[in-house]
N, C-alpha and C positions, 0 to 999 in steps of 0.2 A: 588544465582545468578539470579533466576527468578524475585525476587523483585527488584533487581538492574536494570534489563532490563525493567520491568514494570514501574518503576519510570520515565524513560525516554520516553517510548512509550505512556503511558497514557497522558503525557504532550504534546508531539508533535502531538498526535492524535486530539488535539484541532482544527487542520486545517479543519477537516470535519464539524466543527461547525461555520465556517466563515459566513454562511448565516444569522446567528443571527445578525451580524453587518451590513448587507447590507441595510435594510430599514432605520435605523437611520442615516447611513452615507449618503444615497441618499437624505434624507430630510434635513439634517443639512448642507451638503456641496453642495447641488444641483447637484448631480451626476446622470448619467444614470445607468441603470442596467449593461451595459457592463463595465462602468468605475468602478463600485463598485465591480465587479468580478475580476478586474485586479490583486489586491494583491494575491488572492487565486491562480489564474492561473500562475502568475510568481513564486509563492511559490512552486507549483508542478513541474514546469520546473526546478527551481533551485534544488529541491530535487533530481531529476534524474541526473543533471549535477554535483552537488557537491558529490553525492554518487559515480559517475563514476570517477571523478578526485581525490577525496579524499580517495577512497577505499584503495589505496596502503599506504597512510599515516596512515590510521587507523590500518592496519596490522603492520606497522613498529613501530608506537608509542604506540600501545596498547589501550584497551577499555577505560581506565580511562582518558587518554588524549582526546579521541574522545568524551566521554560523557561530559567532561568539555567544549570543544569547542562547542558542541551542545547546552549546557546550556547557554553559553555566547552569542551565536548568536541568539538563539530563544528568550531569555529574552530581549536582546538588541533590537531585532526587535519590540517587544511590546513597549519598552520605546521610540524608535524613532517614532513609530506610534502615541503614546500619544502626543509627541511633535508636530507632523504633524497636528493632529486634533485640538489641542489647538491653534496653529497658523494659522489654516485653510490653510495649505500647503499640499494638498493631495499627491503630489509627494513624500513627506516624508513617508506617510503611505505605498505607493507602494514600496519605497526603503527599509523601515524598515521591514514590515511584509513579503513582497514578496521576496526581494533580500537577506537581511541579515538573516531574519527569515527562509527563504527557504534553506539557507546553513545549518542552525541548524537542519532543518528537515532531510536533506539528510545524514549528518554526524551522527545524532542521530538515524536514522532509521537503519543504518548498524552497529552501534557501538557495540551492544551486540551479533550480529548474530554468528560470528565465534567463540566467546568465549563460548557461550552456546552449540554450536555443539561439542566443545572440552570437555566440562564438561559432556555432555550426548551423547557419541558416540553410545550408544546402542539405543537411542530414539531421533535422530536429528529432526525428524518431530514434535514430541511433544514439544521438547525444543524451537524450533523457533516459534512454534504455540503459546506457552505461551506468548512470548514477543510481537510478531506481533499482537496477539489478542488485546494487549493494544492499539495499534494504531487504530484499528478498533473501540474500545470501548471508546476512549478518548472523542469523541463527546457526549457520554451519560452523561459524567460529565460536560463537558464544556458548552453544550447548555443550560441546566437549570441554571447553575451557572452564565453564562454571561447574560442571560435574567434577572435573579434576580438582578444582579448589575446594569444593565441598568434601571430596574424599580426603584431601590433605588437612583441612582445617576442622573437619567434623560437621555433623548436621545438628549440633546443639545450637542454642541461641548465639553463643560466642562464635562458633564456626560460621554460621550464616551471616552474622554482623561483619565479621572479618572479610568474608567473600564480597559482601556489598561494598565495603570500604575500598577494597582493591579495585573493584569494578569502577567506582566513582573516580578514583585517582588515575587509573590507566586510560580510561576513556577520555578524560580531560586532556591528557597529553596527546592521545591519538587524534582527537578532533581538532586540536590546535594546529595540526598540520594544514587542515583545510582553511582555517582562519588566516594563516600566513601566506598560503599559495593563491587564494582566489583573487581574480581580477575581473573587472568589467571591460569589455572591448571598447576601443575608441569609437566615437560616432562615425557612422558610415562604413564600419568594418564589413567586409565580405571576402570570402575565399577568392584567390586569384582565378580569374577566368569565369567565375560563376555569375550568372544573371538570375534575378528573381523570376519565377515562373509566371507566365501570363495567366490572367484570371480566366480567359476563355479556354485555356488548355486544361486547367484544373479548377473546376467550377467552385469548389468549396474553399479554395485558397484566396485570401484577400491580400491586397497590397496596402490597404488602409489599416487604421488602428481604432480599437474600441476601448474605452475606459472600463474599469471594473464596475463603476456605478452604472454605466449604460448596459454593460453585458448582462447584468442580472435582470434587466428589463426586456430581454429578448427571449423568444420561444426556443431558440437554439440552445441557450444555456440550460433550460429546464429539460429539454429533450436529452441533452448529454448527461445531465444529472441522473435522469431515470436510467439511461444506458449504463452508467458507471455503477449505480446502486444495484441494479439487477445482476450485472456481471460479477460484482464483488460478493453479493449475497449467495449466489450459486457456488462460487469457489470456496468461500470461507466456511461454508457449511461442512464441506468435506475436510478442509484443512484442520479445523478445530477438533474434529472427532475422528481423525484418520485412523489411529491405532485401534481403538475399540470397534470402529466400524468394520474394518477388514476382519477382525477376530469374530465379530458377531455374524458377518456375512457367511463365513465358511465354518461356523461352529458345528453344523450338522453334517459335515462331509467326513470322508474317511481320514483326511489329513488336515486337522484343524490348524490354524495359524498360531505359531508359538509367539511368546512375548518378544523374543529377539527379532523374529521375522517382521512383526508389526512395527518395531522400532526402525528396521531397515526400510519399510514401506514409507514411514514418515520422512526419513532422510531423502528417499527418491522423490517424494512430493516436493520437498524443499528445493532440490536441484531443478525439478521441472519448473517450479515457480520462479527460480532465479534465471534459468536459461530463457524462459518465455519472455521475460522482461527485455532481454537484449535482442533475441532472434526475431520475435514477432514485431517489436517496435521498429527494428531496422527494416524489416520487410514492408512495413507501412510506408516507408519513404519511396518504395517502388510502386506499390499497388494502390496507394492512397489510404487515408485514415478510415473513410466510410467503408470501403471494401474490407479493410482489416477487421473492423468491428462486425461486419457481416459474418466473417469466419468465426470470431470469438463467440458470437451469440447463436448463430445457426448451427455451426458444427458442435458447439458446446451442448446444445439441446439434443442433438443426435447422439452424442456420447452418453448423456444421461439416460436417454431412451434405451440404448444398448445395455447399460448396466441394469436397468429396471427389468428388461425382458430376459436377459441372460441369467439373472439371479446368481446362484452359486455353482453354475455349470462349468465355468472356466475361470480359474484364478488369474492366469496371464491376461485374459481379456479384460477382467475387472481392473487390473493394475494399469494396463495400457490406457484404458479410457480415463481412469483417474488422473494419470500423468498428463493426458491431453487437456483435461479440464483445468488442472492447476497451472499448466503453461499458459492457457488463455486467461486465467485469473491474473497471473503476473503480467502478461502482455497488456491487458487492459489498463493496468495502473501506469505502465511505461508509455503507452501510446497516447493517453488522454492529454498530456501537456502539449504534444505536437498537434493534436486535433484542435485544441484551444487556440494555438498559434495560427493554425490555418483559418479558423473562423474569426478571431478577434485581433490578430496581429500581435506584435511583441511588446506593445506599449506598456500594458499592465498585466501581462499573461500570468505572472507569479501570483498577483492578488486574485485574479479570476480563478486560477487553479486552487488557491486556498479556499475560496468559497465553494468550489465544486466538491472539495473533499468532505464536506458535511454529509455527502452521500455515503462515504466510507463509515462515518460514525453510525449512521442508521443501519447500514448493512452489517457492521461488526456486531451489532446486537441482534438483528433480525435473523441472519443466517444460522448461527448456533442455536438460537431459540427455536426455530422451526425444526431443525434436525433433532435436538435433544428432547423437546417437548413431545414430539410425535413418537420418538423411539421409546420414551418412558411410558407413554400411554399404551403403545402396542405391547410392551413387555408386561404391563399391569393386566392386559387383556389375555395374557398367556401365549402370545406369539413369540417367535424367535427367528433367527436367520435373516434372510433378505426381507422378510415381511415387516421387520422393524423399521425399514427405511424406504419401502416402496412408495408410500404416500409422499414422503419428503422429496423423493426423486421426481415425481410427477409435478410437484409444486415448483421445483427448480426449473423444470422444463417450461412451465407456464410463465415464470418470471423472465426466462431468457427470451421467450416469444414476445413478451411485452417490451423488453429491451430492444429486440430486433425491430419491432414496429417503430419505437421511438427514434432509432437510428435512421430509419427510412424517411422520417419526417423532417430531418435536419436539412435545411437549405441555407444558401449564402445569407449573411446578415445584411439587412436593408441598410442602405447608405445613410439613412437618417440617424443611425446610431454611431456613425463614424465621427472620429475627432476631426475638427476642421483645422487645416493647416493655417498658421499665422500668415497674414498678408504681408508680402515684402514691402519694405519702406524705402522711399526715395531719399536722395541726399537732402531734400528740403523737409524731410520728416513726414511727408504725405504718403498715405497708403495708396498703392497703385490700384 
């Protein structure tokens, strides 16, 4: 099951490598930076929306159907984009990669989650961490592969269109592996010798089930929505502007950061994002989901504070703090499905997860907007170096504090929201 999930998540994780296409698209189609970012932004918005509205369909039709839909949409998005670049119709690129491909992102992201949790009820954090690690690591494959193809085919409209075409075809084949491999466990499946934890031992773990419809009526859902939104906003703000941020931070020092070193910093952040999804989510199986989010939000706020106070005094300290923040960013994504399983059971956890991912759609716009808008305003005011980002850093600390408080407010779901088991029937057809 993990290879089935990885085949989909490693493919759709290409979204994090969209920046490779930005410069050639801007030069060949005479686009601005804002215009070239539009397909990626729309894709993230559609990820959250399609996951929210398609989550119930995923639960109803199963992971194989969901992975097939994801493959069809994601690959078709690249093929439409190839046609758009070839005909110099940029709206087709936005429609293809952003809208159609974004639907594939959302359905593909949630497609293996509930299935993996059902296969690994003893280690739900580890199971979802394996899959969602693939989304974080997809760019490590896609970035050099895309760059090499652009180098071979060229950065003209013909070269970009050919690169998109190859992406669409290859990803269709790669993702079909997941479609063929995925299976739902038989009813009552559990690992040999494993018993479900007692509610008294782990207060937030429920042995009951809550439907997606009832879940969104609980305060626990909205507290967790705030937790995820704050954690993602804080992380994606650094991730989206990583290369220019480290260059700006140390521009006034004796040894400014070169372009190659900035690219290496981005690669390190991707590795931290990927590793955090597996390491921290697996750790949550041991210490509990609520404690794990205390680490993400509390320690994350402290790391931001260290960056703000240290300024440009220590480059290694800046890098280590940024790596910690990005590992918490990735870990938050991977741990949240297991947190949902603890609170709401496995009944419709995929559908609930889809609805929760609307927090990602908001954070994907909010985080970059905060960092970029404040940096532009500070630059216009004549400031430079760490001063460009100090205000943003303190805002991120405040957001993480809000998320920390929301996490503390999470309590077990009241039993009035639980699904009622069907009454057993006697031989005479009468309910006992």
